[in-house]
N, CA, C and O atoms as CSV, one atom per row, in Angstrom:
chain,resi,resn,atom,element,x,y,z
A,1,MET,N,N,7.288,-1.740,-1.068
A,1,MET,CA,C,8.267,-2.232,-1.996
A,1,MET,C,C,7.801,-1.885,-3.413
A,1,MET,O,O,6.639,-2.093,-3.761
A,2,ILE,N,N,8.701,-1.367,-4.204
A,2,ILE,CA,C,8.398,-0.966,-5.571
A,2,ILE,C,C,9.013,-1.980,-6.528
A,2,ILE,O,O,10.209,-2.266,-6.466
A,3,LEU,N,N,8.179,-2.519,-7.413
A,3,LEU,CA,C,8.638,-3.515,-8.378
A,3,LEU,C,C,8.422,-3.002,-9.799
A,3,LEU,O,O,7.362,-2.463,-10.115
A,4,VAL,N,N,9.422,-3.170,-10.647
A,4,VAL,CA,C,9.303,-2.819,-12.059
A,4,VAL,C,C,8.837,-4.075,-12.796
A,4,VAL,O,O,9.578,-5.050,-12.917
A,5,VAL,N,N,7.586,-4.032,-13.288
A,5,VAL,CA,C,6.979,-5.207,-13.923
A,5,VAL,C,C,6.189,-4.781,-15.167
A,5,VAL,O,O,4.959,-4.778,-15.141
A,6,PRO,N,N,6.879,-4.423,-16.246
A,6,PRO,CA,C,6.187,-3.888,-17.427
A,6,PRO,C,C,5.188,-4.856,-18.061
A,6,PRO,O,O,4.082,-4.443,-18.410
A,7,LEU,N,N,5.541,-6.100,-18.216
A,7,LEU,CA,C,4.648,-7.059,-18.865
A,7,LEU,C,C,3.399,-7.294,-18.013
A,7,LEU,O,O,2.285,-7.307,-18.536
A,8,PHE,N,N,3.579,-7.478,-16.724
A,8,PHE,CA,C,2.441,-7.688,-15.824
A,8,PHE,C,C,1.466,-6.516,-15.903
A,8,PHE,O,O,0.257,-6.719,-16.018
A,9,LEU,N,N,1.986,-5.291,-15.842
A,9,LEU,CA,C,1.113,-4.114,-15.913
A,9,LEU,C,C,0.390,-4.045,-17.249
A,9,LEU,O,O,-0.789,-3.695,-17.296
A,10,ARG,N,N,1.061,-4.364,-18.304
A,10,ARG,CA,C,0.417,-4.318,-19.632
A,10,ARG,C,C,-0.728,-5.322,-19.706
A,10,ARG,O,O,-1.790,-5.015,-20.248
A,11,ILE,N,N,-0.518,-6.507,-19.167
A,11,ILE,CA,C,-1.550,-7.555,-19.208
A,11,ILE,C,C,-2.711,-7.209,-18.280
A,11,ILE,O,O,-3.873,-7.317,-18.673
A,12,VAL,N,N,-2.406,-6.796,-17.057
A,12,VAL,CA,C,-3.430,-6.570,-16.045
A,12,VAL,C,C,-4.109,-5.208,-16.182
A,12,VAL,O,O,-5.321,-5.102,-15.995
A,13,ALA,N,N,-3.351,-4.177,-16.504
A,13,ALA,CA,C,-3.885,-2.814,-16.435
A,13,ALA,C,C,-3.943,-2.095,-17.773
A,13,ALA,O,O,-4.448,-0.974,-17.837
A,14,GLY,N,N,-3.453,-2.689,-18.825
A,14,GLY,CA,C,-3.502,-2.025,-20.120
A,14,GLY,C,C,-2.274,-1.178,-20.388
A,14,GLY,O,O,-1.371,-1.080,-19.556
A,15,LYS,N,N,-2.255,-0.576,-21.547
A,15,LYS,CA,C,-1.054,0.135,-21.963
A,15,LYS,C,C,-0.939,1.545,-21.408
A,15,LYS,O,O,0.120,2.160,-21.535
A,16,TYR,N,N,-1.981,2.073,-20.803
A,16,TYR,CA,C,-1.940,3.463,-20.338
A,16,TYR,C,C,-1.616,3.610,-18.847
A,16,TYR,O,O,-1.386,4.722,-18.373
A,17,ILE,N,N,-1.597,2.518,-18.119
A,17,ILE,CA,C,-1.331,2.573,-16.677
A,17,ILE,C,C,0.171,2.414,-16.449
A,17,ILE,O,O,0.773,1.427,-16.872
A,18,ASN,N,N,0.766,3.395,-15.776
A,18,ASN,CA,C,2.205,3.355,-15.511
A,18,ASN,C,C,2.546,2.848,-14.118
A,18,ASN,O,O,3.680,2.442,-13.865
A,19,ALA,N,N,1.566,2.869,-13.209
A,19,ALA,CA,C,1.815,2.406,-11.849
A,19,ALA,C,C,0.507,1.893,-11.259
A,19,ALA,O,O,-0.583,2.306,-11.654
A,20,LEU,N,N,0.649,0.982,-10.304
A,20,LEU,CA,C,-0.514,0.363,-9.685
A,20,LEU,C,C,-0.149,-0.037,-8.260
A,20,LEU,O,O,0.881,-0.670,-8.027
A,21,ALA,N,N,-0.997,0.336,-7.319
A,21,ALA,CA,C,-0.794,-0.079,-5.929
A,21,ALA,C,C,-1.559,-1.371,-5.714
A,21,ALA,O,O,-2.786,-1.404,-5.809
A,22,LEU,N,N,-0.840,-2.411,-5.430
A,22,LEU,CA,C,-1.419,-3.727,-5.161
A,22,LEU,C,C,-0.796,-4.191,-3.849
A,22,LEU,O,O,0.264,-4.817,-3.830
A,23,TRP,N,N,-1.482,-3.867,-2.751
A,23,TRP,CA,C,-0.904,-4.033,-1.430
A,23,TRP,C,C,-0.205,-5.361,-1.283
A,23,TRP,O,O,-0.781,-6.393,-1.626
A,24,PRO,N,N,1.007,-5.372,-0.788
A,24,PRO,CA,C,1.836,-4.296,-0.226
A,24,PRO,C,C,2.828,-3.711,-1.228
A,24,PRO,O,O,3.799,-3.060,-0.840
A,25,PHE,N,N,2.584,-3.942,-2.507
A,25,PHE,CA,C,3.536,-3.526,-3.529
A,25,PHE,C,C,3.042,-2.320,-4.326
A,25,PHE,O,O,1.841,-2.080,-4.452
A,26,ILE,N,N,3.995,-1.578,-4.853
A,26,ILE,CA,C,3.713,-0.587,-5.880
A,26,ILE,C,C,4.385,-1.120,-7.139
A,26,ILE,O,O,5.605,-1.280,-7.196
A,27,LEU,N,N,3.566,-1.389,-8.138
A,27,LEU,CA,C,4.060,-1.939,-9.389
A,27,LEU,C,C,4.203,-0.806,-10.391
A,27,LEU,O,O,3.289,0.002,-10.553
A,28,VAL,N,N,5.333,-0.743,-11.058
A,28,VAL,CA,C,5.576,0.321,-12.036
A,28,VAL,C,C,6.013,-0.282,-13.362
A,28,VAL,O,O,6.540,-1.393,-13.426
A,29,ARG,N,N,5.776,0.491,-14.419
A,29,ARG,CA,C,6.082,0.024,-15.774
A,29,ARG,C,C,7.564,0.099,-16.105
A,29,ARG,O,O,8.079,-0.744,-16.839
A,30,ASN,N,N,8.260,1.111,-15.564
A,30,ASN,CA,C,9.666,1.288,-15.926
A,30,ASN,C,C,10.415,2.044,-14.824
A,30,ASN,O,O,9.813,2.501,-13.852
A,31,VAL,N,N,11.730,2.168,-14.989
A,31,VAL,CA,C,12.577,2.826,-13.995
A,31,VAL,C,C,12.226,4.305,-13.868
A,31,VAL,O,O,12.286,4.862,-12.772
A,32,GLU,N,N,11.861,4.943,-14.972
A,32,GLU,CA,C,11.494,6.366,-14.920
A,32,GLU,C,C,10.288,6.573,-14.013
A,32,GLU,O,O,10.258,7.521,-13.229
A,33,THR,N,N,9.302,5.699,-14.111
A,33,THR,CA,C,8.129,5.787,-13.242
A,33,THR,C,C,8.520,5.518,-11.793
A,33,THR,O,O,8.021,6.174,-10.879
A,34,LYS,N,N,9.407,4.559,-11.587
A,34,LYS,CA,C,9.873,4.241,-10.235
A,34,LYS,C,C,10.541,5.443,-9.587
A,34,LYS,O,O,10.470,5.608,-8.369
A,35,GLU,N,N,11.179,6.271,-10.375
A,35,GLU,CA,C,11.893,7.434,-9.848
A,35,GLU,C,C,11.025,8.689,-9.763
A,35,GLU,O,O,11.492,9.731,-9.304
A,36,SER,N,N,9.776,8.601,-10.196
A,36,SER,CA,C,8.870,9.742,-10.126
A,36,SER,C,C,8.285,9.852,-8.719
A,36,SER,O,O,7.442,9.044,-8.329
A,37,GLU,N,N,8.728,10.842,-7.966
A,37,GLU,CA,C,8.261,11.011,-6.587
A,37,GLU,C,C,6.756,11.231,-6.519
A,37,GLU,O,O,6.091,10.723,-5.616
A,38,VAL,N,N,6.223,11.980,-7.464
A,38,VAL,CA,C,4.787,12.267,-7.462
A,38,VAL,C,C,3.989,10.981,-7.706
A,38,VAL,O,O,3.020,10.707,-6.998
A,39,THR,N,N,4.391,10.205,-8.696
A,39,THR,CA,C,3.675,8.958,-8.994
A,39,THR,C,C,3.750,7.992,-7.823
A,39,THR,O,O,2.744,7.385,-7.457
A,40,ILE,N,N,4.908,7.845,-7.240
A,40,ILE,CA,C,5.066,6.928,-6.107
A,40,ILE,C,C,4.246,7.412,-4.921
A,40,ILE,O,O,3.633,6.602,-4.226
A,41,HIS,N,N,4.224,8.716,-4.678
A,41,HIS,CA,C,3.408,9.241,-3.576
A,41,HIS,C,C,1.925,8.999,-3.836
A,41,HIS,O,O,1.184,8.655,-2.915
A,42,HIS,N,N,1.488,9.174,-5.071
A,42,HIS,CA,C,0.102,8.885,-5.460
A,42,HIS,C,C,-0.241,7.436,-5.090
A,42,HIS,O,O,-1.291,7.167,-4.508
A,43,GLU,N,N,0.647,6.524,-5.432
A,43,GLU,CA,C,0.409,5.106,-5.146
A,43,GLU,C,C,0.477,4.812,-3.645
A,43,GLU,O,O,-0.234,3.932,-3.158
A,44,LYS,N,N,1.315,5.529,-2.913
A,44,LYS,CA,C,1.367,5.351,-1.460
A,44,LYS,C,C,0.056,5.776,-0.809
A,44,LYS,O,O,-0.358,5.196,0.195
A,45,ILE,N,N,-0.589,6.775,-1.370
A,45,ILE,CA,C,-1.910,7.177,-0.868
A,45,ILE,C,C,-2.892,6.019,-1.060
A,45,ILE,O,O,-3.703,5.736,-0.178
A,46,HIS,N,N,-2.818,5.354,-2.211
A,46,HIS,CA,C,-3.684,4.191,-2.438
A,46,HIS,C,C,-3.368,3.054,-1.457
A,46,HIS,O,O,-4.276,2.368,-0.988
A,47,ILE,N,N,-2.101,2.860,-1.153
A,47,ILE,CA,C,-1.730,1.827,-0.169
A,47,ILE,C,C,-2.391,2.140,1.172
A,47,ILE,O,O,-2.923,1.240,1.820
A,48,ARG,N,N,-2.365,3.395,1.592
A,48,ARG,CA,C,-3.006,3.791,2.848
A,48,ARG,C,C,-4.515,3.552,2.784
A,48,ARG,O,O,-5.111,3.068,3.746
A,49,GLN,N,N,-5.123,3.887,1.662
A,49,GLN,CA,C,-6.561,3.654,1.488
A,49,GLN,C,C,-6.865,2.155,1.582
A,49,GLN,O,O,-7.853,1.756,2.199
A,50,GLN,N,N,-6.028,1.345,0.978
A,50,GLN,CA,C,-6.227,-0.098,1.012
A,50,GLN,C,C,-6.139,-0.635,2.434
A,50,GLN,O,O,-6.936,-1.482,2.839
A,51,LEU,N,N,-5.167,-0.139,3.185
A,51,LEU,CA,C,-5.009,-0.592,4.574
A,51,LEU,C,C,-6.206,-0.224,5.438
A,51,LEU,O,O,-6.670,-1.040,6.235
A,52,GLU,N,N,-6.706,0.990,5.290
A,52,GLU,CA,C,-7.812,1.397,6.151
A,52,GLU,C,C,-9.106,0.667,5.806
A,52,GLU,O,O,-10.025,0.614,6.624
A,53,LEU,N,N,-9.186,0.111,4.615
A,53,LEU,CA,C,-10.370,-0.664,4.223
A,53,LEU,C,C,-10.105,-2.173,4.276
A,53,LEU,O,O,-10.897,-2.964,3.765
A,54,PHE,N,N,-9.007,-2.560,4.886
A,54,PHE,CA,C,-8.645,-3.976,5.024
A,54,PHE,C,C,-8.487,-4.662,3.669
A,54,PHE,O,O,-8.864,-5.823,3.507
A,55,ILE,N,N,-7.948,-3.963,2.730
A,55,ILE,CA,C,-7.462,-4.403,1.422
A,55,ILE,C,C,-8.559,-4.872,0.458
A,55,ILE,O,O,-8.855,-4.157,-0.500
A,56,ILE,N,N,-9.157,-6.014,0.666
A,56,ILE,CA,C,-10.137,-6.543,-0.292
A,56,ILE,C,C,-11.325,-5.591,-0.486
A,56,ILE,O,O,-11.700,-5.337,-1.630
A,57,PRO,N,N,-11.932,-5.053,0.581
A,57,PRO,CA,C,-13.041,-4.107,0.368
A,57,PRO,C,C,-12.637,-2.885,-0.464
A,57,PRO,O,O,-13.465,-2.324,-1.181
A,58,PHE,N,N,-11.371,-2.475,-0.372
A,58,PHE,CA,C,-10.907,-1.366,-1.209
A,58,PHE,C,C,-11.111,-1.697,-2.678
A,58,PHE,O,O,-11.659,-0.890,-3.429
A,59,TYR,N,N,-10.673,-2.881,-3.090
A,59,TYR,CA,C,-10.776,-3.267,-4.496
A,59,TYR,C,C,-12.234,-3.405,-4.928
A,59,TYR,O,O,-12.594,-3.027,-6.043
A,60,VAL,N,N,-13.070,-3.948,-4.042
A,60,VAL,CA,C,-14.503,-4.077,-4.345
A,60,VAL,C,C,-15.119,-2.693,-4.539
A,60,VAL,O,O,-15.847,-2.465,-5.506
A,61,LEU,N,N,-14.830,-1.778,-3.627
A,61,LEU,CA,C,-15.354,-0.420,-3.742
A,61,LEU,C,C,-14.795,0.282,-4.979
A,61,LEU,O,O,-15.532,0.963,-5.693
A,62,TYR,N,N,-13.518,0.121,-5.230
A,62,TYR,CA,C,-12.882,0.763,-6.378
A,62,TYR,C,C,-13.593,0.357,-7.674
A,62,TYR,O,O,-13.963,1.208,-8.483
A,63,ILE,N,N,-13.773,-0.928,-7.853
A,63,ILE,CA,C,-14.438,-1.436,-9.051
A,63,ILE,C,C,-15.904,-0.998,-9.073
A,63,ILE,O,O,-16.437,-0.638,-10.123
A,64,GLY,N,N,-16.550,-1.032,-7.904
A,64,GLY,CA,C,-17.939,-0.590,-7.818
A,64,GLY,C,C,-18.101,0.865,-8.210
A,64,GLY,O,O,-18.999,1.205,-8.980
A,65,PHE,N,N,-17.239,1.729,-7.688
A,65,PHE,CA,C,-17.292,3.144,-8.067
A,65,PHE,C,C,-17.063,3.309,-9.566
A,65,PHE,O,O,-17.757,4.088,-10.221
A,66,TYR,N,N,-16.100,2.583,-10.106
A,66,TYR,CA,C,-15.809,2.698,-11.535
A,66,TYR,C,C,-17.055,2.374,-12.368
A,66,TYR,O,O,-17.432,3.138,-13.256
A,67,PHE,N,N,-17.683,1.240,-12.071
A,67,PHE,CA,C,-18.858,0.855,-12.855
A,67,PHE,C,C,-20.036,1.791,-12.600
A,67,PHE,O,O,-20.815,2.059,-13.514
A,68,TYR,N,N,-20.176,2.283,-11.395
A,68,TYR,CA,C,-21.230,3.257,-11.102
A,68,TYR,C,C,-21.080,4.485,-11.997
A,68,TYR,O,O,-22.058,4.947,-12.585
A,69,TYR,N,N,-19.875,5.010,-12.104
A,69,TYR,CA,C,-19.654,6.193,-12.932
A,69,TYR,C,C,-19.736,5.876,-14.428
A,69,TYR,O,O,-20.122,6.735,-15.220
A,70,ARG,N,N,-19.383,4.672,-14.812
A,70,ARG,CA,C,-19.539,4.283,-16.225
A,70,ARG,C,C,-21.017,4.242,-16.594
A,70,ARG,O,O,-21.405,4.685,-17.675
A,71,VAL,N,N,-21.845,3.704,-15.688
A,71,VAL,CA,C,-23.283,3.638,-15.934
A,71,VAL,C,C,-23.877,5.040,-16.028
A,71,VAL,O,O,-24.867,5.250,-16.728
A,72,LYS,N,N,-23.286,5.983,-15.335
A,72,LYS,CA,C,-23.757,7.358,-15.396
A,72,LYS,C,C,-23.293,8.050,-16.682
A,72,LYS,O,O,-23.170,9.274,-16.730
A,73,SER,N,N,-23.041,7.258,-17.708
A,73,SER,CA,C,-22.682,7.747,-19.043
A,73,SER,C,C,-21.364,8.497,-19.085
A,73,SER,O,O,-21.228,9.478,-19.816
A,74,LYS,N,N,-20.411,8.051,-18.321
A,74,LYS,CA,C,-19.090,8.657,-18.373
A,74,LYS,C,C,-18.168,7.786,-19.226
A,74,LYS,O,O,-18.365,6.576,-19.337
A,75,THR,N,N,-17.166,8.418,-19.821
A,75,THR,CA,C,-16.162,7.656,-20.561
A,75,THR,C,C,-15.309,6.873,-19.559
A,75,THR,O,O,-15.410,7.082,-18.350
A,76,ARG,N,N,-14.480,5.982,-20.067
A,76,ARG,CA,C,-13.596,5.225,-19.165
A,76,ARG,C,C,-12.732,6.161,-18.330
A,76,ARG,O,O,-12.590,5.972,-17.122
A,77,MET,N,N,-12.152,7.176,-18.981
A,77,MET,CA,C,-11.275,8.103,-18.266
A,77,MET,C,C,-12.061,8.946,-17.264
A,77,MET,O,O,-11.597,9.168,-16.146
A,78,GLN,N,N,-13.239,9.415,-17.651
A,78,GLN,CA,C,-14.061,10.206,-16.728
A,78,GLN,C,C,-14.466,9.364,-15.515
A,78,GLN,O,O,-14.448,9.849,-14.384
A,79,ALA,N,N,-14.826,8.117,-15.755
A,79,ALA,CA,C,-15.210,7.232,-14.655
A,79,ALA,C,C,-14.025,7.010,-13.723
A,79,ALA,O,O,-14.171,7.079,-12.503
A,80,TYR,N,N,-12.864,6.747,-14.289
A,80,TYR,CA,C,-11.642,6.553,-13.497
A,80,TYR,C,C,-11.343,7.787,-12.639
A,80,TYR,O,O,-11.045,7.669,-11.451
A,81,LEU,N,N,-11.425,8.960,-13.252
A,81,LEU,CA,C,-11.112,10.196,-12.523
A,81,LEU,C,C,-12.194,10.572,-11.514
A,81,LEU,O,O,-11.960,11.421,-10.654
A,82,SER,N,N,-13.364,9.962,-11.603
A,82,SER,CA,C,-14.453,10.221,-10.660
A,82,SER,C,C,-14.380,9.339,-9.422
A,82,SER,O,O,-15.061,9.612,-8.434
A,83,ILE,N,N,-13.581,8.304,-9.458
A,83,ILE,CA,C,-13.452,7.399,-8.313
A,83,ILE,C,C,-12.887,8.199,-7.139
A,83,ILE,O,O,-11.840,8.831,-7.279
A,84,PRO,N,N,-13.558,8.183,-5.983
A,84,PRO,CA,C,-13.090,8.980,-4.837
A,84,PRO,C,C,-11.643,8.692,-4.434
A,84,PRO,O,O,-10.930,9.609,-4.024
A,85,PHE,N,N,-11.201,7.453,-4.540
A,85,PHE,CA,C,-9.825,7.099,-4.201
A,85,PHE,C,C,-8.844,7.835,-5.119
A,85,PHE,O,O,-7.805,8.322,-4.674
A,86,GLU,N,N,-9.192,7.904,-6.398
A,86,GLU,CA,C,-8.335,8.602,-7.355
A,86,GLU,C,C,-8.370,10.115,-7.133
A,86,GLU,O,O,-7.340,10.784,-7.211
A,87,LYS,N,N,-9.550,10.640,-6.859
A,87,LYS,CA,C,-9.653,12.079,-6.604
A,87,LYS,C,C,-8.739,12.483,-5.454
A,87,LYS,O,O,-7.979,13.445,-5.568
A,88,GLU,N,N,-8.812,11.746,-4.342
A,88,GLU,CA,C,-7.961,12.067,-3.192
A,88,GLU,C,C,-6.489,11.965,-3.573
A,88,GLU,O,O,-5.701,12.850,-3.239
A,89,ALA,N,N,-6.113,10.905,-4.261
A,89,ALA,CA,C,-4.710,10.699,-4.613
A,89,ALA,C,C,-4.199,11.783,-5.564
A,89,ALA,O,O,-3.082,12.274,-5.398
A,90,TYR,N,N,-5.000,12.156,-6.549
A,90,TYR,CA,C,-4.554,13.200,-7.486
A,90,TYR,C,C,-4.448,14.560,-6.805
A,90,TYR,O,O,-3.498,15.303,-7.052
A,91,VAL,N,N,-5.411,14.892,-5.953
A,91,VAL,CA,C,-5.378,16.187,-5.267
A,91,VAL,C,C,-4.149,16.285,-4.358
A,91,VAL,O,O,-3.581,17.366,-4.202
A,92,SER,N,N,-3.745,15.184,-3.768
A,92,SER,CA,C,-2.706,15.212,-2.736
A,92,SER,C,C,-1.358,14.643,-3.168
A,92,SER,O,O,-0.435,14.578,-2.356
A,93,GLU,N,N,-1.223,14.233,-4.415
A,93,GLU,CA,C,-0.007,13.540,-4.835
A,93,GLU,C,C,1.264,14.387,-4.774
A,93,GLU,O,O,2.363,13.842,-4.678
A,94,SER,N,N,1.127,15.690,-4.828
A,94,SER,CA,C,2.310,16.566,-4.768
A,94,SER,C,C,2.591,17.100,-3.367
A,94,SER,O,O,3.586,17.792,-3.149
A,95,ASP,N,N,1.723,16.783,-2.430
A,95,ASP,CA,C,1.907,17.202,-1.035
A,95,ASP,C,C,2.566,16.040,-0.290
A,95,ASP,O,O,1.890,15.128,0.188
A,96,PHE,N,N,3.885,16.089,-0.202
A,96,PHE,CA,C,4.624,14.955,0.346
A,96,PHE,C,C,4.487,14.812,1.864
A,96,PHE,O,O,4.978,13.839,2.436
A,97,ASP,N,N,3.835,15.757,2.511
A,97,ASP,CA,C,3.525,15.639,3.940
A,97,ASP,C,C,2.108,15.128,4.164
A,97,ASP,O,O,1.699,14.918,5.305
A,98,TYR,N,N,1.367,14.929,3.099
A,98,TYR,CA,C,-0.050,14.585,3.213
A,98,TYR,C,C,-0.300,13.345,4.070
A,98,TYR,O,O,-1.195,13.357,4.916
A,99,LEU,N,N,0.452,12.303,3.874
A,99,LEU,CA,C,0.198,11.071,4.618
A,99,LEU,C,C,0.480,11.222,6.113
A,99,LEU,O,O,0.001,10.420,6.915
A,100,LYS,N,N,1.240,12.224,6.486
A,100,LYS,CA,C,1.499,12.485,7.910
A,100,LYS,C,C,0.289,13.104,8.587
A,100,LYS,O,O,0.075,12.908,9.783
A,101,ILE,N,N,-0.508,13.856,7.823
A,101,ILE,CA,C,-1.641,14.577,8.413
A,101,ILE,C,C,-2.992,14.022,7.963
A,101,ILE,O,O,-4.035,14.448,8.457
A,102,ARG,N,N,-2.972,13.096,7.052
A,102,ARG,CA,C,-4.214,12.550,6.488
A,102,ARG,C,C,-5.055,11.884,7.560
A,102,ARG,O,O,-4.559,11.111,8.380
A,103,LYS,N,N,-6.349,12.206,7.531
A,103,LYS,CA,C,-7.292,11.569,8.440
A,103,LYS,C,C,-7.820,10.289,7.792
A,103,LYS,O,O,-7.901,10.179,6.569
A,104,TRP,N,N,-8.176,9.328,8.644
A,104,TRP,CA,C,-8.749,8.094,8.146
A,104,TRP,C,C,-10.033,8.396,7.391
A,104,TRP,O,O,-10.781,9.306,7.749
A,105,TRP,N,N,-10.276,7.626,6.351
A,105,TRP,CA,C,-11.474,7.743,5.530
A,105,TRP,C,C,-11.536,9.084,4.789
A,105,TRP,O,O,-12.621,9.525,4.410
A,106,ALA,N,N,-10.407,9.725,4.582
A,106,ALA,CA,C,-10.375,11.024,3.896
A,106,ALA,C,C,-10.961,10.929,2.490
A,106,ALA,O,O,-11.500,11.913,1.984
A,107,TRP,N,N,-10.868,9.792,1.865
A,107,TRP,CA,C,-11.382,9.604,0.510
A,107,TRP,C,C,-12.892,9.830,0.439
A,107,TRP,O,O,-13.414,10.135,-0.633
A,108,LYS,N,N,-13.606,9.684,1.566
A,108,LYS,CA,C,-15.058,9.837,1.555
A,108,LYS,C,C,-15.483,11.263,1.208
A,108,LYS,O,O,-16.594,11.482,0.724
A,109,ARG,N,N,-14.604,12.228,1.454
A,109,ARG,CA,C,-14.906,13.629,1.096
A,109,ARG,C,C,-15.057,13.799,-0.417
A,109,ARG,O,O,-15.643,14.778,-0.878
A,110,TYR,N,N,-14.533,12.857,-1.179
A,110,TYR,CA,C,-14.509,12.996,-2.632
A,110,TYR,C,C,-15.630,12.222,-3.330
A,110,TYR,O,O,-15.651,12.146,-4.558
A,111,ILE,N,N,-16.548,11.655,-2.574
A,111,ILE,CA,C,-17.689,10.958,-3.180
A,111,ILE,C,C,-18.653,11.997,-3.716
A,111,ILE,O,O,-19.059,12.911,-2.999
A,112,SER,N,N,-19.015,11.850,-4.978
A,112,SER,CA,C,-19.994,12.783,-5.563
A,112,SER,C,C,-21.123,12.052,-6.235
A,112,SER,O,O,-22.030,12.683,-6.777
């Protein structure tokens, strides 16, 4: 289910985040983002990642990876883009058949 929640996203995720997968929802900032097939597919990849990790561990790992990369002297954006979950989602966001062929734990290939 896709929900348009601009104020919630601004408070929780800041002004630069346009979409967020928070199982079982995809939260978006505006109607334009809701209609972006690539953005929605990116978030659907995160939903799949969350399910395979039983949801809560996904968030723990996500935050852990973020802080790990921040400690490695990366900027906020570099740390975000280094998170294996994000790497998988960005690489595959335009392949709309990806979730049909995706193997479980595929995000592990992107750990560096």
